[in-house]
C-alpha positions as CSV (number, residue, x, y, z in Angstrom):
1,N,-0.4,26.0,3.6
2,N,1.5,23.2,5.8
3,G,0.3,20.9,3.1
4,V,-3.4,20.8,3.9
5,I,-5.8,21.1,0.9
6,P,-9.0,22.8,1.4
7,T,-12.3,21.1,0.8
8,I,-13.9,21.8,-2.2
9,D,-16.9,19.7,-3.6
10,R,-16.8,18.6,-7.1
11,Q,-20.3,20.5,-7.8
12,H,-18.4,24.2,-7.1
13,L,-15.1,23.1,-8.7
14,S,-17.1,21.9,-11.6
15,I,-18.6,25.6,-11.9
16,I,-15.4,26.8,-11.4
17,Q,-13.4,25.2,-13.6
18,R,-15.9,26.1,-16.6
19,R,-15.8,29.8,-15.5
20,H,-12.0,29.6,-15.9
21,N,-12.0,27.8,-19.1
22,S,-14.3,30.5,-20.3
23,I,-12.3,33.7,-19.1
24,M,-8.9,31.8,-20.6
25,N,-10.4,31.2,-24.1
26,F,-11.6,34.8,-24.4
27,L,-7.9,36.0,-23.4
28,A,-6.8,33.8,-25.9
29,I,-8.6,35.2,-28.9
30,L,-8.1,38.8,-27.5
31,A,-4.3,38.2,-27.7
32,L,-4.4,36.7,-31.3
33,Y,-6.3,39.6,-32.7
34,S,-4.3,42.5,-31.1
35,F,-0.4,40.8,-30.8
36,P,-0.1,40.3,-35.0
37,A,-1.1,44.1,-35.7
38,A,1.1,45.7,-32.8
39,L,3.8,43.6,-34.3
40,A,3.4,44.7,-38.0
41,F,3.4,48.3,-36.9
42,S,6.4,47.9,-34.4
43,S,8.5,46.3,-37.1
44,V,8.3,49.0,-39.6
45,K,10.6,52.4,-38.7
46,C,10.0,55.7,-39.9
47,N,12.8,57.8,-38.7
48,N,13.5,59.3,-41.9
49,P,10.9,61.8,-43.3
50,S,11.7,61.1,-46.8
51,T,10.7,57.3,-46.6
52,S,8.0,58.1,-44.4
53,K,5.3,57.7,-47.3
54,S,7.0,54.6,-48.2
55,A,7.1,53.1,-44.6
56,L,3.2,54.0,-44.1
57,H,2.6,52.0,-47.2
58,A,5.0,49.1,-46.2
59,S,3.2,49.2,-42.7
60,R,-0.2,48.9,-44.0
61,R,1.1,45.8,-46.3
62,D,2.7,44.1,-43.6
63,V,-0.3,44.8,-41.2
64,I,-2.9,43.4,-43.8
65,A,-0.4,40.4,-44.6
66,T,-0.1,39.6,-40.8
67,A,-3.8,40.1,-40.2
68,T,-4.3,37.7,-43.1
69,A,-2.2,35.0,-41.9
70,S,-3.5,35.5,-38.3
71,M,-7.1,34.7,-39.2
72,L,-6.0,31.7,-41.0
73,A,-4.5,30.2,-38.1
74,L,-7.1,31.5,-35.9
75,P,-9.2,28.4,-35.7
76,S,-6.1,25.9,-34.9
77,V,-4.4,28.1,-32.4
78,V,-7.2,28.8,-30.2
79,N,-8.3,25.2,-30.5
80,A,-4.7,24.6,-29.3
81,A,-4.9,27.4,-26.5
82,A,-8.4,26.0,-25.2
83,A,-7.3,22.6,-25.1
84,V,-4.2,24.0,-22.9
85,Q,-6.5,25.7,-20.7
86,D,-9.3,22.9,-20.5
87,S,-7.0,20.9,-18.6
88,L,-8.4,20.9,-14.8
89,G,-8.8,17.2,-13.5
90,I,-11.1,17.3,-11.3
91,D,-10.8,13.9,-9.6
92,E,-6.9,14.4,-9.3
93,F,-7.5,17.9,-8.0
94,L,-9.7,16.5,-5.4
95,R,-7.4,13.9,-4.1
96,T,-4.0,15.5,-4.2
97,G,-4.8,19.4,-4.7
98,V,-2.8,19.4,-8.1
99,D,-4.2,20.2,-11.3
100,G,-3.1,16.9,-13.2
101,G,-4.6,17.6,-16.9
102,G,-7.4,16.0,-19.0
103,N,-9.6,17.9,-21.6
104,M,-12.9,18.7,-19.8
105,G,-14.1,21.6,-21.4
106,V,-16.5,22.3,-23.9
107,S,-13.9,23.4,-26.4
108,S,-12.2,20.3,-25.9
109,Q,-15.0,18.3,-26.6
110,A,-15.8,20.0,-30.2
111,G,-16.1,16.7,-32.4
112,K,-16.2,14.2,-29.8
113,S,-18.0,11.2,-30.1
114,R,-21.5,10.2,-29.6
115,P,-22.5,9.8,-26.0
116,Q,-23.1,6.6,-24.4
117,T,-26.5,5.9,-23.9
118,G,-26.1,1.9,-24.0
119,V,-28.1,1.8,-27.0
120,V,-27.2,-0.9,-29.6
121,F,-29.0,-1.3,-32.8
122,R,-30.0,-4.6,-34.4
123,D,-27.9,-5.4,-37.7
124,G,-30.2,-4.3,-40.7
125,T,-32.1,-2.2,-38.8
126,D,-32.9,1.7,-38.6
127,V,-34.6,4.4,-36.1
128,L,-38.2,5.1,-37.9
129,Q,-40.7,8.4,-37.2
130,S,-44.0,8.6,-38.7
131,K,-45.8,11.7,-39.6
132,K,-47.7,11.4,-36.3
133,G,-44.4,11.6,-34.2
134,D,-44.4,7.5,-33.6
135,V,-40.8,6.3,-33.2
136,S,-39.7,2.6,-33.3
137,A,-36.5,1.0,-33.1
138,E,-35.1,-2.5,-32.8
139,I,-32.3,-2.9,-30.1
140,L,-30.1,-5.4,-28.5
141,V,-29.6,-6.0,-24.6
142,G,-27.5,-8.5,-22.7
143,T,-24.3,-9.5,-23.9
144,K,-22.4,-10.3,-27.3
145,A,-22.4,-13.8,-26.7
146,D,-25.9,-14.0,-25.6
147,P,-27.9,-11.1,-26.8
148,K,-31.8,-10.3,-26.6
149,S,-33.8,-8.2,-29.1
150,V,-35.8,-5.6,-27.7
151,L,-38.6,-3.4,-29.8
152,I,-39.0,-0.3,-28.3
153,S,-41.6,2.5,-29.2
154,F,-42.7,6.1,-28.3
155,T,-44.6,9.1,-29.2
156,A,-42.9,12.3,-29.5
157,P,-43.7,15.7,-31.0
158,Y,-40.6,16.4,-31.8
159,K,-38.1,15.6,-34.8
160,L,-36.2,12.6,-34.8
161,E,-32.7,13.4,-34.9
162,T,-30.1,11.8,-37.1
163,G,-26.3,11.9,-37.3
164,S,-23.2,10.1,-35.7
165,V,-23.6,11.8,-32.3
166,Y,-27.4,10.2,-31.6
167,D,-29.0,7.0,-30.7
168,V,-32.9,7.1,-30.2
169,E,-33.9,10.6,-29.6
170,C,-36.0,13.4,-30.5
171,R,-35.7,16.9,-30.1
172,D,-36.9,20.7,-30.7
173,Q,-34.2,22.6,-32.0
174,K,-35.8,25.7,-31.0
175,T,-36.7,25.1,-27.4
176,G,-33.9,22.4,-26.4
177,D,-36.9,20.1,-25.1
178,G,-36.4,16.7,-26.3
179,A,-36.5,12.6,-25.4
180,F,-33.9,10.0,-25.6
181,L,-33.4,6.5,-25.2
182,A,-30.8,4.8,-22.8
183,V,-30.2,1.3,-21.3
184,T,-28.8,0.4,-18.2
185,E,-26.1,-2.1,-17.3
186,K,-27.0,-5.6,-15.9
187,T,-29.3,-5.6,-13.1
188,D,-27.9,-8.9,-12.1
189,G,-31.6,-10.2,-11.6
190,K,-33.2,-7.2,-9.1
191,S,-36.4,-6.2,-10.1
192,L,-37.1,-2.4,-10.8
193,E,-38.4,-1.8,-7.3
194,D,-35.4,-3.3,-5.9
195,L,-33.1,-1.1,-7.5
196,D,-31.8,2.2,-6.1
197,S,-32.2,5.3,-8.0
198,S,-28.5,5.9,-8.3
199,F,-28.5,2.6,-10.8
200,F,-30.6,4.8,-13.4
201,M,-28.4,8.0,-12.6
202,K,-25.3,6.2,-13.5
203,R,-26.2,5.7,-16.8
204,L,-27.8,9.2,-17.4
205,F,-25.1,11.3,-15.9
206,D,-22.1,9.5,-16.6
207,P,-18.8,11.4,-18.1
208,T,-19.7,10.1,-21.4
209,G,-23.5,10.1,-20.7
210,R,-26.1,12.1,-22.6
211,F,-26.4,15.1,-20.5
212,S,-22.6,15.3,-19.9
213,F,-22.1,16.2,-23.6
214,Y,-20.9,19.7,-22.8
215,G,-19.9,19.0,-19.3
216,P,-20.8,17.3,-16.2
217,P,-23.9,18.2,-15.0
218,T,-24.7,19.6,-11.3
219,D,-26.9,19.6,-8.7
220,V,-28.4,16.4,-9.5
221,K,-31.5,15.6,-7.5
222,V,-34.1,12.8,-7.7
223,K,-37.3,14.7,-6.9
224,K,-39.6,11.8,-7.2
225,S,-39.2,7.5,-7.7
226,T,-42.3,5.7,-7.9
227,M,-43.8,2.5,-9.6
228,L,-47.0,2.2,-12.0
229,D,-47.8,-0.3,-14.0
230,G,-44.8,-2.5,-13.5
231,N,-42.8,0.3,-14.6
232,R,-40.7,2.7,-12.7
233,F,-40.9,6.4,-12.9
234,L,-38.3,9.2,-11.8
235,E,-38.6,13.1,-11.8
236,V,-34.9,14.4,-11.6
237,S,-33.7,17.7,-11.6
238,F,-30.3,19.1,-12.5
239,S,-28.0,22.0,-13.9
240,N,-25.9,21.5,-17.1
241,L,-23.5,23.5,-19.5
242,S,-25.3,25.4,-22.0
243,Q,-22.7,25.2,-25.1
244,S,-24.1,29.1,-26.4
245,T,-23.8,30.8,-23.3
246,N,-21.3,28.6,-21.0
247,A,-24.1,29.1,-18.2
248,E,-25.4,26.4,-16.0
249,I,-29.2,25.9,-17.0
250,P,-31.4,24.3,-14.6
251,R,-33.4,21.4,-16.1
252,T,-36.0,18.6,-15.1
253,A,-36.4,14.9,-16.7
254,L,-38.8,12.4,-16.5
255,V,-37.7,8.8,-16.6
256,V,-39.5,5.9,-17.2
257,A,-37.7,2.6,-16.8
258,T,-38.8,-0.9,-17.7
259,I,-37.1,-4.4,-17.9
260,P,-38.0,-6.4,-21.0
261,K,-39.2,-9.7,-20.1
262,G,-36.5,-12.6,-20.3
263,T,-33.7,-9.7,-20.4
264,D,-31.5,-8.5,-17.4
265,N,-31.0,-4.8,-18.7
266,A,-33.4,-2.0,-17.9
267,V,-34.4,0.0,-21.0
268,M,-35.0,4.0,-20.1
269,L,-36.9,6.8,-22.0
270,V,-36.0,10.2,-20.7
271,A,-37.7,13.3,-21.7
272,S,-36.7,16.6,-20.3
273,A,-36.9,20.4,-20.5
274,N,-35.4,23.5,-18.8
275,A,-36.7,24.3,-15.5
276,S,-38.5,27.4,-16.8
277,R,-40.2,25.4,-19.7
278,W,-41.2,22.4,-17.4
279,K,-43.3,25.0,-15.2
280,K,-45.2,26.5,-18.2
281,G,-46.4,23.3,-19.7
282,A,-43.2,21.3,-21.0
283,N,-44.2,18.7,-17.6
284,V,-47.2,17.6,-19.6
285,A,-45.5,17.1,-22.8
286,S,-42.8,15.0,-21.0
287,K,-45.3,12.7,-19.0
288,T,-47.6,12.3,-22.4
289,I,-44.1,11.0,-24.1
290,V,-43.1,8.5,-21.2
291,D,-46.6,7.6,-21.0
292,S,-46.4,6.1,-24.5
293,F,-43.4,4.2,-24.1
294,S,-43.2,0.4,-24.7
295,A,-40.1,-2.0,-24.6
296,I,-41.1,-5.7,-25.2
297,P,-39.1,-8.7,-26.7
298,S,-38.9,-9.2,-30.5
299,P,-40.9,-11.8,-32.2
300,K,-38.1,-14.6,-32.5
301,T,-36.9,-15.4,-35.9
302,S,-34.2,-17.8,-37.4
303,M,-32.1,-14.9,-38.2
304,K,-29.1,-14.3,-36.5
305,L,-28.7,-11.6,-34.0
306,R,-25.8,-9.2,-34.9
307,A,-24.8,-5.8,-33.6
308,K,-25.0,-2.9,-35.8
309,D,-21.5,-1.6,-36.2
310,R,-21.7,2.3,-36.4
311,T,-17.9,3.0,-36.3
312,N,-17.0,1.5,-39.9
313,G,-15.4,-1.6,-38.6
314,A,-13.2,0.9,-35.7
315,S,-14.9,-0.9,-33.4
316,I,-18.3,-2.6,-32.0
317,D,-19.9,-1.2,-28.7
318,F,-21.6,-4.4,-27.9
């Protein structure tokens, strides 16, 4: 009223948006199932008793044919409907009070590109995991004009994930517990101790970050931040969206960050689990994982440092 926009914080608006998306997706599917059958029945007139039998057969044929066509078209139509409904632009709404659009819901993220963790692999290398769970990889930090090679390693009891949406990540498919690698932006010469906690959170909870794969996390809180043996440790709590239930799931993560000698980026290992499992022992497993983390400069060789192209030439992310 009178051009005044009510104050709604980002967290509550995000939750409202997800509930809205879930309801609209359900209504879209319900309409797709019910409308074709009703249309098929209504299109057949049986006013003449002598033709009622043939009309009945015709109606059955119409229903089957229409329902079959509807089922074949269902995925594309549902996706189209979902894309329309998953259009609440949070930033635009908070600024103007008007829904400006933009795909932000779970369904609109199906098939999206891999999350941006800041990890760039050195060309000619691969991520490896031993039978004991020891993970190793060689990554590049710095800039394309002045790259630095870093060897990372850690030990995790989870299986190393492979595929286009993963960089360096190990996960337990049953529980959702996991650990992944991330690299921050340039620290501009600051030490780990001098960097604000928000500097590390920016990478982890960026809209394109790993924890935002199914929607932006909410209730993000840095519970602890300490320095130990030259590394920065942070304990973080947050809630993120479950792909299967569309519900907010409380989660806790333990982060270890280090700046390899001669570089200007912090390399992080993040181990996390849902809040319930965290209280039942997952916190101990996560502590063991981050304590095993190491990131050191690679031995110098005469080979040129090149970034591994993971996009078939479409782009280089370094």
